[in-house]
PAMAR-98570 format. One record per residue: residue in three letters; x, y, z of N, C-alpha, C in turn. Coordinates in steps of 0.05 Angstrom, whole numbers, plus 5000, padded with zeros to 4 digits. Layout:
// PAMAR-98570
<gulo 'ALA',<X,Y,Z>,<X,Y,Z>,<X,Y,Z>>
...
This chain:
// PAMAR-98570
<gulo 'GLN',<7448,7167,2296>,<7448,7153,2319>,<7440,7171,2345>>
<gulo 'VAL',<7442,7194,2343>,<7435,7213,2365>,<7410,7230,2357>>
<gulo 'GLN',<7391,7230,2374>,<7365,7246,2367>,<7360,7263,2391>>
<gulo 'LEU',<7356,7289,2387>,<7346,7307,2406>,<7319,7320,2401>>
<gulo 'VAL',<7301,7322,2422>,<7276,7332,2419>,<7268,7349,2442>>
<gulo 'GLU',<7265,7376,2433>,<7259,7397,2452>,<7228,7397,2456>>
<gulo 'SER',<7219,7409,2478>,<7191,7414,2486>,<7190,7433,2507>>
<gulo 'GLY',<7168,7444,2511>,<7162,7463,2535>,<7161,7491,2528>>
<gulo 'GLY',<7164,7498,2503>,<7162,7527,2495>,<7133,7536,2496>>
<gulo 'GLY',<7130,7561,2492>,<7104,7574,2494>,<7105,7603,2494>>
<gulo 'SER',<7082,7617,2499>,<7080,7644,2501>,<7074,7654,2530>>
<gulo 'VAL',<7089,7671,2540>,<7086,7682,2567>,<7091,7712,2567>>
<gulo 'GLN',<7080,7724,2587>,<7084,7753,2596>,<7112,7758,2607>>
<gulo 'THR',<7123,7782,2605>,<7147,7788,2618>,<7146,7783,2647>>
<gulo 'GLY',<7166,7771,2658>,<7169,7763,2684>,<7159,7736,2690>>
<gulo 'GLY',<7148,7722,2669>,<7139,7696,2673>,<7161,7674,2670>>
<gulo 'ALA',<7153,7649,2671>,<7173,7627,2672>,<7166,7606,2652>>
<gulo 'LEU',<7186,7591,2642>,<7180,7566,2627>,<7203,7546,2633>>
<gulo 'ARG',<7195,7522,2629>,<7216,7500,2633>,<7219,7485,2607>>
<gulo 'LEU',<7239,7487,2595>,<7244,7470,2569>,<7257,7446,2577>>
<gulo 'SER',<7253,7424,2559>,<7261,7398,2563>,<7276,7389,2536>>
<gulo 'CYS',<7299,7375,2539>,<7310,7363,2515>,<7315,7333,2520>>
<gulo 'ALA',<7299,7317,2507>,<7302,7287,2510>,<7319,7276,2488>>
<gulo 'ALA',<7340,7264,2499>,<7363,7252,2480>,<7361,7222,2477>>
<gulo 'SER',<7367,7213,2456>,<7368,7183,2451>,<7392,7180,2434>>
<gulo 'GLY',<7403,7154,2434>,<7428,7146,2423>,<7450,7145,2441>>
<gulo 'THR',<7475,7142,2432>,<7497,7139,2449>,<7519,7157,2441>>
<gulo 'PHE',<7536,7164,2462>,<7562,7179,2455>,<7584,7164,2468>>
<gulo 'TYR',<7606,7168,2458>,<7631,7155,2466>,<7645,7173,2486>>
<gulo 'GLY',<7645,7166,2509>,<7659,7180,2531>,<7642,7206,2541>>
<gulo 'TRP',<7657,7226,2549>,<7644,7251,2557>,<7630,7264,2533>>
<gulo 'TYR',<7611,7279,2537>,<7600,7296,2517>,<7585,7322,2527>>
<gulo 'CYS',<7583,7340,2512>,<7572,7365,2519>,<7543,7368,2509>>
<gulo 'MET',<7527,7380,2526>,<7498,7389,2518>,<7496,7417,2520>>
<gulo 'ALA',<7482,7431,2504>,<7479,7459,2504>,<7452,7468,2495>>
<gulo 'TRP',<7443,7494,2504>,<7421,7507,2494>,<7428,7530,2479>>
<gulo 'PHE',<7419,7534,2453>,<7421,7559,2437>,<7395,7567,2434>>
<gulo 'ARG',<7396,7593,2423>,<7370,7606,2415>,<7378,7625,2389>>
<gulo 'GLN',<7355,7628,2375>,<7357,7645,2350>,<7333,7659,2345>>
<gulo 'ALA',<7335,7687,2344>,<7314,7702,2338>,<7315,7710,2310>>
<gulo 'PRO',<7292,7718,2297>,<7292,7725,2269>,<7311,7748,2263>>
<gulo 'GLY',<7328,7743,2242>,<7346,7764,2234>,<7372,7764,2251>>
<gulo 'LYS',<7376,7747,2272>,<7397,7749,2288>,<7412,7720,2287>>
<gulo 'ALA',<7437,7720,2294>,<7453,7696,2294>,<7444,7680,2317>>
<gulo 'ARG',<7450,7652,2313>,<7446,7635,2334>,<7466,7639,2357>>
<gulo 'GLU',<7456,7640,2382>,<7473,7646,2404>,<7472,7626,2427>>
<gulo 'ARG',<7494,7621,2442>,<7494,7603,2462>,<7476,7612,2485>>
<gulo 'VAL',<7462,7595,2500>,<7448,7603,2523>,<7462,7592,2548>>
<gulo 'ALA',<7468,7565,2546>,<7478,7552,2566>,<7492,7525,2559>>
<gulo 'ARG',<7511,7515,2574>,<7524,7489,2566>,<7532,7473,2591>>
<gulo 'ILE',<7534,7446,2585>,<7541,7428,2609>,<7558,7407,2598>>
<gulo 'ASN',<7580,7401,2613>,<7595,7378,2608>,<7586,7354,2623>>
<gulo 'THR',<7576,7335,2611>,<7564,7312,2625>,<7583,7294,2640>>
<gulo 'GLY',<7609,7298,2635>,<7629,7283,2649>,<7635,7295,2676>>
<gulo 'ASN',<7640,7321,2679>,<7645,7332,2704>,<7622,7353,2717>>
<gulo 'SER',<7601,7352,2701>,<7577,7369,2709>,<7580,7398,2709>>
<gulo 'LEU',<7602,7408,2700>,<7607,7437,2700>,<7588,7448,2680>>
<gulo 'THR',<7575,7472,2689>,<7557,7485,2675>,<7568,7514,2670>>
<gulo 'GLU',<7557,7528,2648>,<7564,7556,2641>,<7539,7569,2628>>
<gulo 'TYR',<7535,7594,2635>,<7514,7608,2623>,<7523,7637,2611>>
<gulo 'ALA',<7508,7644,2590>,<7512,7668,2577>,<7507,7690,2595>>
<gulo 'ASP',<7522,7713,2594>,<7519,7736,2611>,<7489,7746,2610>>
<gulo 'SER',<7475,7744,2586>,<7448,7754,2583>,<7428,7739,2600>>
<gulo 'VAL',<7434,7713,2609>,<7413,7697,2621>,<7423,7690,2649>>
<gulo 'LYS',<7447,7694,2656>,<7460,7688,2682>,<7442,7699,2704>>
<gulo 'GLY',<7437,7683,2724>,<7419,7690,2747>,<7390,7686,2741>>
<gulo 'ARG',<7381,7681,2717>,<7353,7679,2709>,<7347,7650,2700>>
<gulo 'PHE',<7366,7640,2686>,<7363,7612,2675>,<7379,7590,2691>>
<gulo 'THR',<7369,7565,2693>,<7383,7546,2706>,<7381,7520,2692>>
<gulo 'MET',<7402,7507,2685>,<7402,7484,2669>,<7408,7459,2689>>
<gulo 'SER',<7395,7438,2683>,<7397,7413,2700>,<7395,7389,2682>>
<gulo 'ARG',<7402,7365,2691>,<7402,7340,2675>,<7392,7318,2692>>
<gulo 'ASP',<7375,7301,2681>,<7365,7277,2693>,<7379,7255,2678>>
<gulo 'LYS',<7400,7244,2690>,<7417,7223,2680>,<7400,7197,2671>>
<gulo 'ALA',<7382,7190,2691>,<7369,7164,2685>,<7350,7166,2662>>
<gulo 'LYS',<7336,7190,2658>,<7319,7195,2637>,<7333,7207,2611>>
<gulo 'ASN',<7358,7213,2615>,<7373,7225,2594>,<7358,7251,2583>>
<gulo 'VAL',<7352,7269,2600>,<7336,7293,2593>,<7352,7318,2605>>
<gulo 'LEU',<7353,7337,2587>,<7366,7364,2595>,<7343,7383,2598>>
<gulo 'TYR',<7344,7396,2620>,<7326,7418,2626>,<7337,7446,2627>>
<gulo 'LEU',<7321,7464,2619>,<7327,7494,2623>,<7306,7507,2634>>
<gulo 'GLU',<7308,7516,2657>,<7287,7531,2675>,<7295,7560,2670>>
<gulo 'MET',<7274,7574,2658>,<7276,7601,2650>,<7258,7618,2670>>
<gulo 'MET',<7269,7636,2682>,<7253,7654,2701>,<7257,7681,2693>>
<gulo 'SER',<7240,7700,2704>,<7238,7727,2698>,<7244,7735,2669>>
<gulo 'LEU',<7229,7722,2653>,<7234,7724,2624>,<7228,7753,2613>>
<gulo 'LYS',<7245,7760,2594>,<7244,7786,2580>,<7235,7784,2553>>
<gulo 'THR',<7227,7807,2541>,<7220,7805,2513>,<7245,7797,2494>>
<gulo 'GLU',<7267,7805,2504>,<7290,7797,2486>,<7299,7768,2489>>
<gulo 'ASP',<7285,7752,2506>,<7287,7723,2508>,<7271,7709,2485>>
<gulo 'THR',<7255,7722,2472>,<7238,7713,2448>,<7256,7701,2427>>
<gulo 'ALA',<7254,7675,2421>,<7271,7661,2402>,<7261,7634,2399>>
<gulo 'ILE',<7270,7620,2379>,<7270,7592,2378>,<7292,7582,2393>>
<gulo 'TYR',<7288,7561,2412>,<7309,7551,2430>,<7314,7522,2418>>
<gulo 'TYR',<7341,7518,2418>,<7349,7491,2407>,<7367,7480,2428>>
<gulo 'CYS',<7364,7452,2429>,<7383,7434,2445>,<7404,7423,2425>>
<gulo 'ALA',<7427,7421,2435>,<7449,7412,2418>,<7468,7395,2436>>
<gulo 'ALA',<7483,7376,2419>,<7501,7360,2433>,<7527,7354,2415>>
<gulo 'THR',<7549,7350,2429>,<7574,7341,2417>,<7589,7325,2433>>
<gulo 'GLU',<7607,7307,2423>,<7626,7292,2436>,<7649,7311,2444>>
<gulo 'VAL',<7662,7303,2466>,<7684,7317,2477>,<7710,7305,2475>>
<gulo 'GLY',<7730,7318,2465>,<7755,7307,2466>,<7772,7312,2491>>
<gulo 'GLY',<7764,7331,2505>,<7775,7337,2531>,<7756,7345,2552>>
<gulo 'THR',<7760,7366,2565>,<7741,7376,2584>,<7726,7400,2579>>
<gulo 'ASP',<7732,7413,2557>,<7718,7438,2551>,<7694,7434,2532>>
<gulo 'CYS',<7674,7450,2536>,<7651,7450,2518>,<7651,7474,2500>>
<gulo 'SER',<7647,7470,2476>,<7648,7494,2457>,<7626,7515,2462>>
<gulo 'LEU',<7633,7540,2454>,<7613,7562,2458>,<7599,7565,2433>>
<gulo 'TYR',<7608,7552,2412>,<7600,7560,2385>,<7582,7538,2372>>
<gulo 'PRO',<7560,7546,2359>,<7541,7527,2348>,<7552,7509,2326>>
<gulo 'THR',<7571,7520,2310>,<7587,7504,2290>,<7599,7478,2300>>
<gulo 'ASP',<7607,7479,2325>,<7618,7456,2336>,<7599,7433,2345>>
<gulo 'TYR',<7575,7438,2343>,<7556,7419,2354>,<7542,7406,2330>>
<gulo 'PRO',<7546,7381,2325>,<7535,7366,2300>,<7507,7357,2306>>
<gulo 'TYR',<7497,7353,2331>,<7472,7342,2338>,<7454,7364,2348>>
<gulo 'TRP',<7430,7366,2333>,<7408,7387,2342>,<7380,7376,2344>>
<gulo 'GLY',<7367,7390,2360>,<7337,7383,2360>,<7322,7403,2340>>
<gulo 'GLN',<7299,7399,2339>,<7282,7414,2320>,<7274,7443,2329>>
<gulo 'GLY',<7278,7448,2354>,<7274,7476,2363>,<7246,7478,2377>>
<gulo 'THR',<7243,7495,2396>,<7218,7501,2409>,<7215,7530,2412>>
<gulo 'GLN',<7193,7543,2404>,<7188,7572,2403>,<7182,7582,2432>>
<gulo 'VAL',<7198,7601,2440>,<7190,7618,2464>,<7184,7645,2456>>
<gulo 'THR',<7159,7655,2465>,<7155,7683,2461>,<7145,7695,2483>>
<gulo 'VAL',<7158,7717,2488>,<7154,7736,2514>,<7143,7763,2505>>
<gulo 'SER',<7119,7769,2514>,<7107,7794,2507>,<7103,7811,2532>>
<gulo 'SER',<7103,7837,2527>,<7100,7858,2549>,<7072,7865,2549>>
């Protein structure tokens, strides 16, 4: 019932910028959480940013705080991730994820998100 499609990935030089999009279709019951995760080869999937769509509270991983900005277009049901000052360590496949919320908190962990997009590759070279 829920489908997520990421786009906007690509290859950039260090210091460059990219804007990722996550188009969502389907319905959720009540509040829900959306998040960006990323995974590099040989590494565990890690949280990048999350948003509670009910209260609009956002949170960012320390590794991207101050460089990445998340926003949402409610009318179009699209989640964005603006990535600035990109570093080589940002290279990964970026995934959009979503989950229904029982309260006000959004999970930090990928195992708590049942809905995922196909991923979009971000490559940052020096």
